[in-house]
C-alpha positions in Angstrom: 202.1 291.3 140.8 202.6 289.8 143.9 204.2 286.4 144.1 205.8 283.8 146.6 209.4 285.4 145.7 207.9 288.2 147.9 210.0 288.1 151.3 208.0 286.5 153.6 208.0 286.5 157.6 206.7 283.9 160.1 203.3 283.4 161.3 202.3 282.3 164.9 200.2 279.7 163.4 198.7 277.3 166.1 200.3 273.6 166.0 198.5 270.8 165.2 198.6 268.3 168.1 195.6 265.7 166.8 196.7 265.5 163.0 198.9 262.5 162.5 202.9 262.9 161.7 203.4 262.3 158.2 206.8 262.1 156.2 207.2 264.8 153.7 209.7 265.0 151.6 211.9 267.9 150.9 210.0 269.6 148.6 206.9 269.1 150.4 208.4 270.4 153.6 209.5 273.5 152.2 206.2 273.9 150.8 204.4 273.4 154.3 206.8 276.3 155.4 206.1 278.5 153.1 202.6 278.2 155.0 204.0 280.0 157.8 205.9 282.5 155.9 202.9 284.2 154.2 201.6 287.6 154.7 198.9 287.7 152.7 195.6 286.0 151.6 196.9 285.8 147.7 200.4 284.2 148.4 198.0 281.7 151.2 196.4 281.2 147.6 199.2 280.5 145.7 200.7 278.2 148.0 196.8 276.4 148.0 196.9 276.0 144.0 200.4 274.5 144.2 199.2 271.6 146.8 196.2 271.0 144.7 198.6 270.2 141.8 200.8 268.3 143.7 198.3 266.5 146.2 199.9 267.5 149.1 196.4 269.2 149.6 194.7 265.6 150.1 197.1 264.9 153.0 195.3 265.4 156.4 198.2 267.5 158.1 199.1 269.6 155.3 195.4 270.3 154.8 195.0 271.7 158.3 197.8 273.5 158.2 197.0 275.7 155.5 193.3 275.9 156.3 194.7 277.1 160.1 196.1 279.6 158.1 193.1 281.0 156.2 191.2 281.0 159.5 193.5 282.2 162.3 196.2 284.1 160.4 196.2 288.3 160.6 195.0 288.0 157.1 192.6 285.4 157.6 189.4 285.3 155.8 186.5 283.1 157.1 184.7 282.6 153.7 188.0 281.5 152.2 188.6 279.2 154.8 185.1 277.8 154.6 185.6 276.7 151.3 188.9 275.2 151.8 187.4 273.3 154.8 184.5 271.9 152.5 187.4 270.7 150.1 189.0 268.4 152.6 187.9 264.9 152.4 188.2 264.3 155.9 188.8 267.0 158.5 190.7 265.8 161.7 189.2 266.8 165.3 191.7 269.9 165.3 190.3 270.7 161.9 186.7 270.9 163.2 187.6 272.7 166.5 189.3 275.0 164.6 186.5 276.3 162.2 184.2 276.1 165.5 186.7 278.4 167.1 186.6 281.0 164.1 182.6 281.1 163.8 182.5 281.5 167.8 184.8 284.7 167.3 183.0 286.1 164.4 179.5 287.7 163.9 177.8 284.6 162.9 178.2 282.3 166.2 175.4 280.7 165.3 177.4 278.7 162.7 179.3 277.2 165.3 176.9 275.1 166.3 175.7 274.3 162.9 179.3 273.1 162.5 179.4 271.0 165.6 176.2 269.1 165.2 177.7 268.7 161.4 180.6 267.3 162.8 178.5 264.9 165.2 176.6 264.0 161.8 179.8 263.4 159.7 182.8 262.8 161.1 184.2 260.0 164.1 185.2 262.3 166.5 183.3 263.2 169.7 184.0 266.7 171.0 187.1 267.3 173.6 187.8 269.8 175.8 188.8 272.1 173.4 185.7 272.0 171.6 183.6 272.9 174.5 184.9 276.2 175.4 184.3 277.6 171.5 180.6 276.2 171.6 179.8 277.9 175.0 181.4 281.3 174.0 178.9 280.9 171.0 176.4 280.4 172.8 177.2 283.8 175.0 177.5 285.7 172.0 174.2 284.6 170.9 172.6 285.0 174.6 171.2 281.7 174.2 170.7 280.1 177.5 169.0 276.8 176.6 171.6 276.4 173.9 174.5 276.8 176.3 172.7 274.6 178.9 172.6 271.7 176.6 176.0 272.0 175.8 176.8 272.1 180.1 175.1 268.9 180.0 177.3 267.4 177.0 180.4 268.5 179.4 178.9 266.7 182.5 178.2 263.7 180.3 182.0 263.7 178.6 183.8 263.7 182.3 185.1 267.3 181.7 183.1 268.6 184.3 186.4 269.7 186.3 188.0 271.0 183.3 188.9 274.7 184.6 189.1 276.3 181.0 185.5 274.8 180.3 184.1 276.1 183.7 185.8 279.3 183.3 184.0 279.7 180.1 180.3 278.1 181.9 180.8 281.1 184.6 181.0 283.9 181.9 178.0 282.4 180.2 175.6 281.9 182.8 176.7 285.7 184.0 176.1 287.1 180.6 173.0 285.6 180.3 171.8 287.1 183.5 171.9 283.6 186.0 174.2 285.1 188.2 173.1 282.4 190.5 174.2 279.4 188.6 177.4 281.1 187.9 178.6 281.6 191.2 177.6 278.0 192.1 179.8 277.1 189.4 182.5 279.3 190.7 182.5 278.1 193.9 183.0 274.1 192.6 185.6 274.9 191.5 188.4 273.1 193.7 191.6 275.1 192.1 190.4 278.4 190.7 192.9 280.3 188.6 193.1 284.0 188.0 190.4 283.4 185.0 188.3 282.1 187.6 187.8 285.0 189.4 188.1 287.7 186.9 185.0 285.7 185.2 183.4 286.0 188.3 184.1 289.4 189.2 183.1 290.7 185.8 179.9 288.3 185.9 178.8 290.5 189.2 179.5 293.9 187.5 177.7 292.9 184.3 174.8 291.9 186.5 174.9 295.3 188.4 175.9 293.6 191.6 178.6 295.9 192.4 179.1 295.1 196.2 179.6 291.6 195.3 182.1 292.2 192.9 184.3 294.6 195.3 183.6 291.9 198.3 184.9 288.7 195.5 188.2 290.8 195.2 188.6 290.9 198.6 188.0 287.2 198.9 190.6 286.7 196.1 192.9 288.7 197.9 192.6 286.6 201.3 192.8 283.2 199.2 196.3 284.6 197.8 195.3 284.5 194.3 197.6 287.2 192.7 195.1 289.7 190.6 196.3 290.9 187.1 195.6 293.7 185.0 192.0 292.0 184.1 191.1 291.8 187.4 191.7 295.8 188.3 189.6 296.5 185.3 186.6 294.5 186.1 187.0 296.2 190.1 187.6 299.6 188.5 184.2 298.6 186.5 182.4 298.1 189.7 184.2 301.5 191.1 182.8 303.3 188.4 179.2 302.0 188.4 179.0 302.9 192.2 180.6 306.5 191.4 183.2 305.4 194.4 186.0 307.5 193.9 187.9 307.0 197.3 187.9 303.5 196.3 189.2 303.9 193.0 192.1 306.3 194.3 192.8 303.4 196.7 192.8 300.9 193.6 195.4 303.3 191.7 197.5 302.8 194.7 196.9 299.3 195.2 198.1 298.5 191.8 201.4 300.8 192.1 201.9 298.7 195.2 201.7 295.3 193.8 203.5 295.7 190.8 200.7 295.0 188.4 201.5 296.8 184.6 199.4 299.5 183.4 198.7 298.6 180.2 196.7 300.7 177.8 193.4 299.0 178.5 194.1 299.0 182.5 194.9 302.6 181.7 191.7 303.5 179.8 189.5 302.2 182.6 191.4 304.3 185.3 190.4 307.2 183.0 186.9 306.3 182.9 186.5 305.7 186.6 188.3 309.0 187.4 186.0 311.0 184.7 182.6 309.1 185.6 183.2 309.4 189.3 183.8 313.4 188.5 187.3 313.8 189.2 189.0 315.2 185.7 191.8 316.4 187.5 192.8 312.8 188.6 191.9 312.2 184.7 194.3 314.8 182.9 197.1 313.9 185.5 197.0 310.0 184.5 196.4 311.1 180.8 199.4 313.2 181.0 201.5 310.3 182.5 200.3 307.7 179.9 203.0 306.9 177.2 200.5 305.5 175.1 196.7 306.5 174.3 194.4 305.4 172.0 191.2 306.9 170.5 189.6 305.7 174.3 191.8 307.6 176.0 191.4 311.0 173.8 187.8 310.2 173.7 187.5 309.8 177.3 189.0 313.1 178.1 186.8 314.9 175.7 183.6 313.4 177.2 185.0 313.9 180.9 185.3 318.0 179.7 182.4 318.4 177.7 180.0 316.9 180.2 181.2 319.4 183.1 180.6 322.1 180.7 184.1 322.7 179.7 183.5 322.6 176.3 186.3 324.9 175.2 189.1 322.3 176.5 186.8 319.5 175.3 187.5 321.0 171.9 191.3 321.5 172.8 191.5 317.8 173.3 189.7 317.1 169.8 192.1 319.5 168.3 195.0 317.7 169.5 194.2 314.3 168.9 197.0 312.9 166.5 194.6 311.6 164.1 191.0 312.8 164.6 188.8 309.5 164.1 185.0 309.4 164.2 184.7 308.6 168.2 186.5 311.7 168.9 184.0 313.7 167.1 181.3 311.5 168.4 182.2 312.5 172.1 181.7 315.9 171.6 178.7 315.8 169.4 176.9 313.5 172.0 177.7 315.7 175.0 176.4 318.8 173.1 173.6 317.1 172.4 172.9 315.3 175.7 173.5 318.6 177.8 171.1 320.9 175.9 173.5 322.6 173.4 172.1 321.4 170.1 173.0 323.8 168.2 176.8 323.5 169.3 176.4 320.1 168.3 175.3 320.8 164.7 178.2 323.0 164.6 180.7 320.3 165.7 179.0 317.9 163.2 179.2 320.3 160.3 183.1 320.5 161.5 183.0 316.7 160.8 181.9 316.9 157.6 184.8 318.8 156.4 187.1 316.7 158.5 189.6 314.5 155.9 190.2 312.1 158.6 187.0 310.8 159.6 183.5 310.5 158.5 180.0 310.3 160.3 179.0 306.7 161.3 175.7 305.4 163.0 176.6 307.0 166.5 177.2 310.4 164.6 173.9 310.5 163.0 171.8 309.2 166.3 173.1 312.2 168.3 172.9 314.4 165.2 169.4 313.7 164.7 168.5 314.2 168.3 170.0 317.8 167.9 167.7 318.0 165.0 165.0 317.2 166.7 165.6 319.7 169.7 165.8 322.3 167.5 163.3 321.4 164.6 166.3 321.5 162.3 164.4 319.0 159.4 166.7 320.3 156.3 169.9 318.8 158.4 167.9 315.8 159.4 166.8 315.3 155.7 170.4 315.4 154.7 171.3 312.9 157.2 168.0 310.3 156.5 169.6 311.0 152.9 173.4 310.4 153.3 172.1 307.0 155.4 170.2 305.8 152.1 173.4 306.9 150.0 175.6 304.8 152.1 173.3 302.2 151.8 173.9 301.8 155.9 171.2 299.3 157.2 167.9 300.9 159.4 169.1 299.2 162.9 166.4 300.1 165.7 168.7 303.0 166.9 168.6 305.2 163.7 164.9 304.1 163.4 163.9 305.6 166.7 165.9 308.7 165.9 164.6 309.0 162.5 161.0 309.4 163.7 161.5 311.3 166.8 163.2 313.8 164.5 160.3 313.8 161.6 157.8 314.1 164.6 159.3 316.8 166.5 160.1 318.5 163.2 156.3 318.5 162.2 156.6 315.7 159.3 154.3 312.9 160.9 153.8 311.3 157.8 157.5 311.2 157.1 157.7 309.6 160.8 155.2 307.2 159.8 156.9 306.3 156.3 160.2 305.3 158.2 158.2 303.4 160.8 156.7 301.5 158.1 159.6 300.8 156.0 161.4 298.6 158.4 160.4 295.1 159.3 162.2 295.1 162.4 160.8 297.0 165.4 161.9 296.9 169.0 159.9 298.5 172.0 161.8 302.1 171.3 160.9 301.6 167.5 157.0 301.5 168.6 157.4 303.6 171.5 158.8 306.6 169.5 156.0 306.2 167.1 153.3 306.6 169.6 155.0 309.6 171.1 155.1 311.0 167.7 151.3 310.5 167.1 150.7 311.6 171.0 152.6 314.6 170.3 150.8 315.7 167.3 147.3 315.2 169.4 146.9 312.3 167.3 145.6 310.1 170.8 143.3 307.5 169.1 145.8 306.2 166.5 148.7 306.4 169.6 146.4 304.0 170.7 145.8 302.2 168.1 149.4 301.5 167.4 149.5 300.4 171.2 147.4 297.3 170.7 149.4 296.9 167.2 152.7 296.9 169.1 150.9 293.9 171.8 149.8 292.2 168.5 153.5 292.2 167.2 154.2 290.3 170.4 156.7 293.5 171.8 156.5 294.2 175.2 155.8 297.6 176.0 158.5 299.4 178.8 157.7 302.6 181.1 158.6 304.8 178.2 155.5 303.4 176.3 153.5 303.8 179.0 154.5 307.4 179.6 153.6 308.2 175.7 150.4 306.2 175.3 149.3 308.1 178.8 150.5 311.5 177.1 148.2 310.7 173.9 145.4 310.6 176.4 146.2 313.8 178.0 146.2 315.8 174.8 143.4 314.3 173.3 141.1 314.3 176.4 140.8 310.5 176.3 140.5 310.3 180.3 138.7 306.4 180.3 141.4 305.0 178.0 143.8 306.6 180.4 142.8 305.1 183.6 142.3 302.1 181.9 146.1 302.2 180.6 147.3 303.2 184.0 145.4 300.4 186.1 146.5 297.5 183.6 150.3 298.7 183.8 151.8 296.6 186.7 148.7 293.8 186.8 148.7 293.2 182.6 152.1 294.4 181.3 154.3 294.2 184.6 155.4 297.6 184.7 155.4 299.4 188.2 153.9 303.0 187.6 157.0 305.6 188.1 156.6 309.5 188.9 156.2 310.2 184.9 152.8 308.0 184.9 151.4 309.6 188.1 152.0 313.1 186.8 150.4 312.1 183.1 147.2 310.9 185.2 147.3 314.1 187.1 147.4 316.3 183.9 144.5 313.8 182.2 142.2 314.1 185.2 143.2 317.6 185.7 142.8 319.3 181.9 139.4 317.2 182.1 138.2 319.6 185.2 138.3 316.2 187.4 140.1 318.3 190.1 138.8 316.6 192.7 139.6 313.5 191.4 142.9 314.5 190.7 143.7 315.8 194.2 142.6 312.4 195.9 144.8 310.7 193.1 147.8 312.7 194.5 146.9 311.7 198.4 146.5 308.0 197.6 150.1 308.2 195.9 152.3 305.1 197.0 155.1 307.5 196.4 156.1 311.1 197.5 154.1 313.6 194.8 157.0 314.8 192.4 157.2 318.8 191.3 156.1 317.3 187.8 152.9 315.8 189.5 152.1 318.9 191.4 153.2 321.3 188.2 150.5 319.0 186.3 147.9 319.8 189.3 148.9 323.7 188.8 148.6 323.9 185.1 145.0 322.4 185.4 144.0 324.8 187.9 144.9 327.6 185.8 142.4 326.0 182.7 139.8 325.8 185.1 141.1 329.3 187.5 140.9 327.4 190.9 142.9 330.1 192.7 142.6 328.2 196.1 144.1 324.9 195.1 146.5 326.9 193.0 147.9 328.1 195.8 148.4 325.0 197.9 149.6 323.4 194.9 152.2 326.0 194.2 153.2 326.1 197.9 153.6 322.5 198.1 155.7 322.4 195.1 158.2 325.5 195.9 158.6 323.3 199.4 160.2 320.9 196.8 162.0 323.3 194.4 162.2 326.6 196.1 163.9 328.0 193.1 161.4 327.0 190.7 160.2 330.1 188.8 157.8 328.2 186.7 155.2 327.9 189.4 155.3 331.3 190.5 154.8 332.6 186.9 151.8 329.9 186.6 150.3 331.7 189.8 150.7 334.7 188.6 149.3 334.0 185.7 146.3 332.3 187.5 145.8 335.7 189.7 146.0 337.8 186.5 143.4 335.9 184.7 141.0 335.9 187.8 142.0 339.7 188.1 143.8 339.5 191.2 146.1 341.9 190.8 147.3 342.6 194.4 148.4 339.2 194.3 150.4 339.6 190.9 152.2 342.4 192.6 153.0 340.4 195.8 154.8 337.6 193.5 156.7 339.9 191.4 158.0 341.9 194.6 158.8 338.3 195.9 160.5 336.9 192.8 162.4 340.2 192.7 163.9 340.0 196.1 164.8 336.4 196.1 166.7 336.8 192.8 164.4 334.6 190.6 163.9 335.3 187.2 161.0 333.9 184.9 162.9 331.7 181.7 163.0 333.6 179.1 161.2 332.7 175.9 162.4 331.8 172.7 161.2 330.9 169.0 163.3 329.3 166.2 162.7 328.5 163.0 164.5 326.7 160.1 164.5 328.1 156.6 167.0 326.7 153.9 169.0 324.8 156.4 169.7 327.9 158.6 168.2 328.4 162.2 166.9 331.4 162.9 165.9 332.1 166.5 163.9 334.8 168.5 163.4 336.3 171.6 160.5 338.7 172.8 160.8 342.2 171.2 164.1 340.9 169.5 165.7 343.3 166.4 168.9 341.6 166.2 167.8 339.5 163.2 169.1 340.9 159.7 165.5 341.1 158.3 164.3 342.9 161.4 163.5 345.7 159.8 161.1 344.0 157.4 160.0 341.4 160.3 158.5 344.0 162.2 156.8 346.0 159.0 155.1 342.3 158.1 154.1 342.4 162.4 152.4 345.7 162.0 150.7 344.4 158.7 149.5 341.4 160.8 148.1 343.8 163.7 146.3 345.9 161.4 144.4 343.1 159.7 143.8 341.4 163.2 142.1 344.6 164.3 140.0 345.2 161.4 139.2 341.6 161.9 137.8 342.4 165.2 140.5 340.5 167.5 141.6 342.1 170.9 144.3 341.4 172.4 144.0 339.6 176.0 145.3 342.7 178.1 145.4 340.9 181.2 148.2 338.3 179.9 150.7 341.9 179.8 150.7 341.5 183.7 152.6 338.3 183.5 156.0 337.9 186.3 158.1 340.0 184.8 160.7 342.6 186.1 159.5 346.2 185.4 162.3 347.0 182.4 161.1 343.6 180.5 157.5 344.7 180.3 158.3 346.3 177.3 159.7 343.0 175.8 156.9 341.2 177.0 154.0 343.1 175.0 151.9 340.5 173.6 152.3 341.7 170.0 156.2 341.1 170.3 156.3 337.5 171.6 159.0 335.6 170.2 156.6 333.2 168.4 154.8 335.9 166.8 158.2 337.6 165.6 158.7 334.2 164.1 155.4 333.7 162.2 156.0 337.3 160.8 159.6 336.1 159.7 157.6 332.9 157.9 155.5 334.7 156.2 158.2 336.7 154.3 161.2 334.2 153.8 159.1 331.1 152.7 156.8 330.3 149.5 153.0 330.5 149.8 152.8 326.7 149.7 155.3 325.9 152.4 154.2 325.4 155.9 155.9 327.6 158.6 157.8 325.2 161.3 158.4 327.0 164.7 160.0 325.4 167.8 158.7 327.3 171.1 160.6 326.7 174.4 158.1 327.3 176.4 154.2 327.0 176.7 152.6 329.0 173.9 150.2 331.7 175.4 146.7 331.5 174.9 146.9 334.9 172.9 149.9 333.8 170.5 148.0 330.6 170.1 144.6 332.6 169.0 146.6 334.8 166.8 148.3 331.8 165.0 144.9 330.6 164.5 143.5 333.8 162.9 147.0 334.0 160.8 146.5 330.9 159.5 142.8 331.9 157.8 143.9 335.3 157.3 147.1 334.4 155.1 145.9 331.2 154.2 149.1 329.3 155.7 149.7 326.4 157.5 151.3 326.7 160.7 153.1 324.0 162.8 154.6 325.5 166.4 155.7 322.7 168.8 155.9 324.0 172.4 157.2 322.6 175.4 154.4 320.0 175.6 152.9 319.3 172.1 152.6 319.9 168.3 149.8 322.6 167.2 148.7 322.4 163.5 147.0 325.8 162.5 145.2 325.8 159.2 142.1 327.4 158.1 141.4 329.5 161.3 141.6 326.2 163.4 144.0 324.3 165.6 144.4 320.2 165.7 144.3 320.7 169.5 141.1 321.6 169.2 141.9 324.5 171.7 142.3 321.6 174.3 145.8 322.5 175.4 
């Protein structure tokens, strides 16, 4: 049992300049000295109990000393300190300020404001120069411009308008709330600026995206002969990082050395981050090797830097070398794999993390891993994560909610995505947009539009992503008039300037509907240069409606933008084949062979019992390859007996001669995946497949027939949307 006989150490408790001096006998002085020597909350509570018994607690100075220890010491407890405060008969101004200060640092800064109002009502004190910085800090954390402006007004009325400490707090407040002009006005009016004044304004400019102004202010600081410190250099390095200015960053490194500025851990980590984000992992490695002290941020920065360069083995070696592998280091590698199109590798690292003794998955882990699950269609892993979130009683914030909706939608379980959406009370624009996207990719265009209007009723302002998703919903469901309406309302009604993705969506909407002339006219009137995605949408529409002349024009323009775009040539080749222009097919094939261009290889993946199975065209590497091909022969026989005829023209897709055998329609990757699904799932279990390219017309037709012949639900997600095959029909109604 811990008692006061435990050896105590001195604590740096803040002195109380506002408390009256009181005379204490030797016993009381001994008790008060014990407060300074407490090393745990339990010890402090024992002192508290003794003070209550002896009446010492009701002395203003003694009570404030106990309260300060409970509030500001390393073992402080705000909950306990608040109870102590409420027991003090007449708290002095120092005690009020201490409680306001503690709450301004806490996750509940609004309590600082409430305590301040209570002080005005219940005490004889008026705020002093120590009160306002903490109140302004609370307003900063709350991002409440109006609240901070009230405090600013009180500062002026209280004749503290020249206090540099308060003015520095106001600079930080206005900058954090986005009012850089007012922050700068305050900065300029300070007669005797200290280094904190300069640092606050430099950081404000960086935070507000005004990187040039931040660097310009740094040069002014030098001209004024104000010596910068490590905090200054962290701000300047942040500006260099955002501007991707490696050379200036290197100059800053020399400046730091020449001016004897101590490279503490925070500054070293800022320098590492600058090197990595400016693309010089070599400089980062040299600095990392010289650092005497490293923390989890240092290691994570290096892991992230190498992973984003694609040097995953080096990144993994850094992860293995971390003295103590914390969750953040694992997250860096998982996130890098996920964001660089390597979802399988991300899941592999996630599974290793699960076996780690020193770390466990957190919210950021789950967000990145759910993204990888969504890419792969790995719903079993995604469902495990969802169950684990519930088991840990982890609060579903907007990031997790968005990730779960996205995962379930892209894995083919729209109902579960809707369940997650309806289960949460707080929905930001990303949650709404994710659910709209889910409905769109499943061909539920009307439902997506209805949800958009519900979002409007909930007073959540749509952003550019929201409109991309709504326009995609219109495109997949053939809602031309609705698409026109949303596009035309974007800027005048919602204040969202249409970007290249929105123009591409509109071309797709018009093109799919056969309005090719209107689509061309729309492109010609675009205020921005048509991108590859815009021309690609037009080319895709030309394939649907077999317009060879317009396809050639669109392909030519597209190749001017992206000379190595093999997809454009493949699409044009398919249009030629579809219209019987075989000489043109041969010419394109020859052109690709000479140019060294190769068609992107298609693959399909399927998850069974938590294991992902990936198939290429004519793949025979699977352990059940013999059974798969046997089932495929059975399917072909049934299709022939049902009168299905394979579209032979598609055999002449743009490929090398050696690949011709692999491109036989009966051996397309999605058909192998379907055959595998038929032999590996129960009759009532749907087959869920992810395809990296757009599903071809023949495979689309075959999937419909298989769903009828085998009475099997098939959910196939290709590059653009979901196809739900059931009873011989597809959810896209062949509008794909």
